[in-house]
C-alpha positions as CSV (number, residue, x, y, z in Angstrom):
1,X,0.4,0.3,0.1
2,X,2.8,2.8,0.9
3,X,4.2,1.7,-2.6
4,X,1.3,2.4,-4.6
5,X,0.8,5.9,-2.1
6,X,4.4,6.9,-2.7
7,X,4.9,5.8,-6.8
8,X,5.4,9.5,-7.7
9,X,7.9,10.3,-5.0
10,X,10.5,12.2,-7.4
11,X,12.8,13.9,-6.3
12,X,12.4,16.8,-9.4
13,X,8.6,17.0,-8.4
14,X,7.8,19.5,-6.2
15,X,6.6,19.3,-2.6
16,X,3.1,20.3,-3.2
17,X,2.9,18.3,-6.6
18,X,4.0,15.2,-3.9
19,X,1.5,15.9,-1.7
20,X,-1.1,16.2,-4.2
21,X,-0.2,13.0,-6.0
22,X,-0.5,11.2,-2.7
23,X,-3.6,12.7,-1.9
24,X,-4.9,11.8,-5.1
25,X,-3.6,7.7,-4.6
26,X,-5.4,7.8,-1.6
27,X,-8.3,8.6,-2.7
28,X,-7.6,6.3,-6.1
29,X,-7.2,3.2,-3.5
30,X,-10.4,4.2,-1.1
31,X,-12.3,4.0,-4.1
32,X,-11.6,0.9,-5.3
33,X,-11.5,-1.1,-2.1
34,X,-14.6,-1.8,-0.3
35,X,-13.5,-2.1,3.0
36,X,-12.1,1.7,3.0
37,X,-14.9,2.9,1.9
38,X,-16.3,2.5,4.9
39,X,-13.6,3.5,7.3
40,X,-12.8,6.0,5.1
41,X,-15.7,7.6,4.5
42,X,-14.9,11.1,5.2
43,X,-11.9,11.1,2.7
44,X,-13.6,11.6,-0.3
45,X,-15.4,15.1,0.6
46,X,-11.9,15.8,2.7
47,X,-10.0,15.7,-0.9
48,X,-12.2,17.3,-2.6
49,X,-12.6,20.1,-0.8
50,X,-8.5,20.1,-0.2
51,X,-7.2,19.6,-3.5
52,X,-9.7,21.3,-5.2
53,X,-10.8,24.7,-3.5
54,X,-7.9,24.8,-1.0
55,X,-4.8,23.9,-4.0
56,X,-6.8,24.9,-6.6
57,X,-6.4,21.5,-8.6
58,X,-8.9,19.7,-10.0
59,X,-8.1,16.1,-10.0
60,X,-10.5,13.8,-9.5
61,X,-10.1,10.3,-7.9
62,X,-11.9,8.6,-11.4
63,X,-9.4,9.9,-13.5
64,X,-6.5,6.7,-14.5
65,X,-3.0,7.8,-14.3
66,X,0.2,6.3,-14.4
67,X,2.9,5.7,-12.2
68,X,5.5,8.0,-12.0
69,X,2.9,11.5,-12.0
70,X,5.2,15.1,-12.0
71,X,3.2,18.0,-11.3
72,X,5.4,20.9,-12.2
73,X,2.6,23.6,-11.8
74,X,0.4,22.5,-9.1
75,X,-1.8,25.8,-9.7
76,X,-5.3,25.9,-11.8
77,X,-4.7,22.6,-13.3
78,X,-7.8,21.0,-14.6
79,X,-7.6,17.4,-15.6
80,X,-11.4,15.8,-16.9
81,X,-12.7,12.9,-14.4
82,X,-12.9,10.5,-18.0
83,X,-9.1,10.9,-18.8
84,X,-5.9,8.8,-19.4
85,X,-2.7,9.9,-18.4
86,X,0.0,7.1,-19.5
87,X,3.3,6.4,-16.8
88,X,5.9,9.2,-15.9
89,X,3.7,12.0,-17.7
90,X,5.2,15.6,-16.9
């Protein structure tokens, strides 16, 4: 589980980008695992509030993103929920 959460932790990624990708991976994990949905029912609204409203990024948990995502400009970033992004996307 920790490997899944930290798969985007790269030295060239900004600290804000690292935080957002970890929050995204946790939201995706909660969405996929039925047991986590029950335990972490509060996380999806928390994620949406923090990432969408505080950080100003619209990055949905339903977006399919491959390993190695880098967010260089982690502000005013919008990705459609049905988007599929491959591995090592800059």
